[in-house]
C-alpha positions as a LaTeX table, in Angstrom:
\begin{tabular}{lrrr}
\hline
Residue & $x$ (\AA) & $y$ (\AA) & $z$ (\AA) \\
\hline
Unk1 & 106.67 & 61.10 & 100.25 \\
Unk2 & 109.54 & 58.78 & 101.29 \\
Unk3 & 108.14 & 55.85 & 99.28 \\
Unk4 & 107.95 & 58.02 & 96.20 \\
Unk5 & 111.51 & 59.23 & 96.54 \\
Unk6 & 112.55 & 55.56 & 97.05 \\
Unk7 & 111.10 & 54.51 & 93.70 \\
Unk8 & 112.75 & 57.39 & 91.75 \\
Unk9 & 116.11 & 56.39 & 93.17 \\
Unk10 & 115.53 & 52.72 & 92.09 \\
Unk11 & 114.64 & 53.76 & 88.63 \\
Unk12 & 117.47 & 56.13 & 88.38 \\
Unk13 & 119.85 & 53.37 & 89.47 \\
Unk14 & 118.96 & 51.36 & 86.33 \\
Unk15 & 121.62 & 52.28 & 83.74 \\
Unk16 & 120.34 & 53.72 & 80.49 \\
Unk17 & 121.92 & 50.87 & 78.52 \\
Unk18 & 119.71 & 48.20 & 80.43 \\
Unk19 & 116.29 & 47.40 & 78.98 \\
Unk20 & 114.06 & 44.42 & 78.28 \\
Unk21 & 111.38 & 44.56 & 75.59 \\
Unk22 & 108.51 & 42.13 & 74.96 \\
Unk23 & 107.21 & 42.47 & 71.41 \\
Unk24 & 108.90 & 45.84 & 71.07 \\
Unk25 & 107.44 & 47.41 & 74.28 \\
Unk26 & 109.82 & 48.30 & 77.06 \\
Unk27 & 108.89 & 46.50 & 80.24 \\
Unk28 & 112.10 & 47.18 & 82.21 \\
Unk29 & 114.22 & 50.30 & 81.49 \\
Unk30 & 114.80 & 53.77 & 82.89 \\
Unk31 & 111.61 & 54.88 & 81.14 \\
Unk32 & 109.42 & 51.94 & 82.01 \\
Unk33 & 110.75 & 51.44 & 85.53 \\
Unk34 & 111.70 & 48.22 & 87.29 \\
Unk35 & 108.33 & 47.05 & 88.54 \\
Unk36 & 108.59 & 43.79 & 86.46 \\
Unk37 & 111.88 & 42.72 & 88.02 \\
Unk38 & 111.83 & 39.33 & 89.78 \\
Unk39 & 108.10 & 38.75 & 89.13 \\
Unk40 & 106.48 & 35.98 & 87.03 \\
Unk41 & 104.63 & 37.62 & 84.17 \\
Unk42 & 102.37 & 36.19 & 81.53 \\
Unk43 & 102.40 & 36.90 & 77.89 \\
Unk44 & 99.37 & 39.07 & 76.71 \\
Unk45 & 96.97 & 37.38 & 74.26 \\
Unk46 & 98.20 & 37.73 & 70.67 \\
Unk47 & 101.83 & 38.16 & 71.74 \\
Unk48 & 104.45 & 37.17 & 69.28 \\
Unk49 & 106.63 & 36.51 & 72.36 \\
Unk50 & 109.69 & 38.17 & 71.13 \\
Unk51 & 111.89 & 38.91 & 74.06 \\
Unk52 & 114.95 & 41.20 & 73.76 \\
Unk53 & 117.42 & 42.18 & 76.47 \\
Unk54 & 120.02 & 44.87 & 76.04 \\
Unk55 & 122.86 & 45.42 & 78.47 \\
Unk56 & 125.00 & 43.31 & 80.88 \\
Unk57 & 122.93 & 43.41 & 84.06 \\
Unk58 & 119.61 & 41.84 & 83.21 \\
Unk59 & 118.30 & 38.64 & 81.90 \\
Unk60 & 114.95 & 37.24 & 80.90 \\
Unk61 & 113.84 & 33.68 & 81.23 \\
Unk62 & 110.94 & 32.47 & 79.06 \\
Unk63 & 108.88 & 29.46 & 80.15 \\
Unk64 & 106.60 & 27.15 & 78.42 \\
Unk65 & 104.45 & 26.81 & 81.43 \\
Unk66 & 102.48 & 29.43 & 83.27 \\
Unk67 & 103.74 & 30.89 & 86.62 \\
Unk68 & 107.30 & 30.66 & 85.40 \\
Unk69 & 107.60 & 26.98 & 86.05 \\
Unk70 & 110.44 & 24.87 & 84.50 \\
Unk71 & 109.40 & 22.04 & 82.43 \\
Unk72 & 111.93 & 19.67 & 80.80 \\
Unk73 & 114.06 & 21.85 & 78.38 \\
Unk74 & 111.37 & 24.43 & 77.64 \\
Unk75 & 112.80 & 27.48 & 79.31 \\
Unk76 & 115.17 & 29.92 & 77.72 \\
Unk77 & 117.51 & 32.54 & 79.13 \\
Unk78 & 117.83 & 35.68 & 77.02 \\
Unk79 & 120.55 & 38.23 & 77.72 \\
Unk80 & 124.23 & 38.40 & 78.52 \\
Unk81 & 125.41 & 38.61 & 82.03 \\
Unk82 & 128.90 & 38.98 & 80.83 \\
Unk83 & 130.39 & 42.35 & 82.15 \\
Unk84 & 133.04 & 42.20 & 79.32 \\
Unk85 & 130.39 & 42.11 & 76.57 \\
Unk86 & 129.22 & 45.18 & 74.78 \\
Unk87 & 126.73 & 47.07 & 77.03 \\
Unk88 & 124.58 & 48.13 & 74.01 \\
Unk89 & 124.37 & 44.61 & 72.50 \\
Unk90 & 120.86 & 43.30 & 72.26 \\
Unk91 & 120.05 & 39.48 & 72.59 \\
Unk92 & 116.66 & 38.32 & 71.39 \\
Unk93 & 114.71 & 35.15 & 71.22 \\
Unk94 & 111.37 & 34.37 & 69.67 \\
Unk95 & 109.65 & 31.40 & 67.87 \\
Unk96 & 112.17 & 31.67 & 64.87 \\
Unk97 & 115.16 & 30.88 & 67.29 \\
Unk98 & 113.27 & 28.49 & 69.45 \\
Unk99 & 109.99 & 26.85 & 67.92 \\
Unk100 & 108.44 & 26.11 & 71.23 \\
Unk101 & 108.33 & 29.80 & 72.23 \\
Unk102 & 105.14 & 30.31 & 70.22 \\
Unk103 & 103.58 & 28.23 & 72.93 \\
Unk104 & 105.37 & 30.08 & 75.86 \\
Unk105 & 103.05 & 31.31 & 78.59 \\
Unk106 & 105.25 & 33.22 & 81.14 \\
Unk107 & 108.60 & 34.94 & 81.87 \\
Unk108 & 110.63 & 36.55 & 84.51 \\
Unk109 & 113.24 & 39.34 & 84.22 \\
Unk110 & 115.97 & 39.20 & 86.87 \\
Unk111 & 119.14 & 41.10 & 87.52 \\
Unk112 & 122.44 & 39.13 & 86.87 \\
\hline
\end{tabular}
């Protein structure tokens, strides 16, 4: 019972303005929870790899390589960790902004 209460508190602590979407699906938000935070995740097959971050407290890093490993210049941070920025502003990246992202394999979502 204590563990369930803990998780509810963690999800409730995430502001409603903070969310990360991958291809339009929320992966971190009040509704989706925070289970994807600070974990290396792989893009699903057929993914367009469009990563959007809304808010001031989260960022996503997209990696060309699997297991969220850096490689040369092929990693991209998405999101604004600026507390003075608009909390409802959305920052997105995909292959139209960074051509190599069509080959990206993994990402991480971390708090600022």
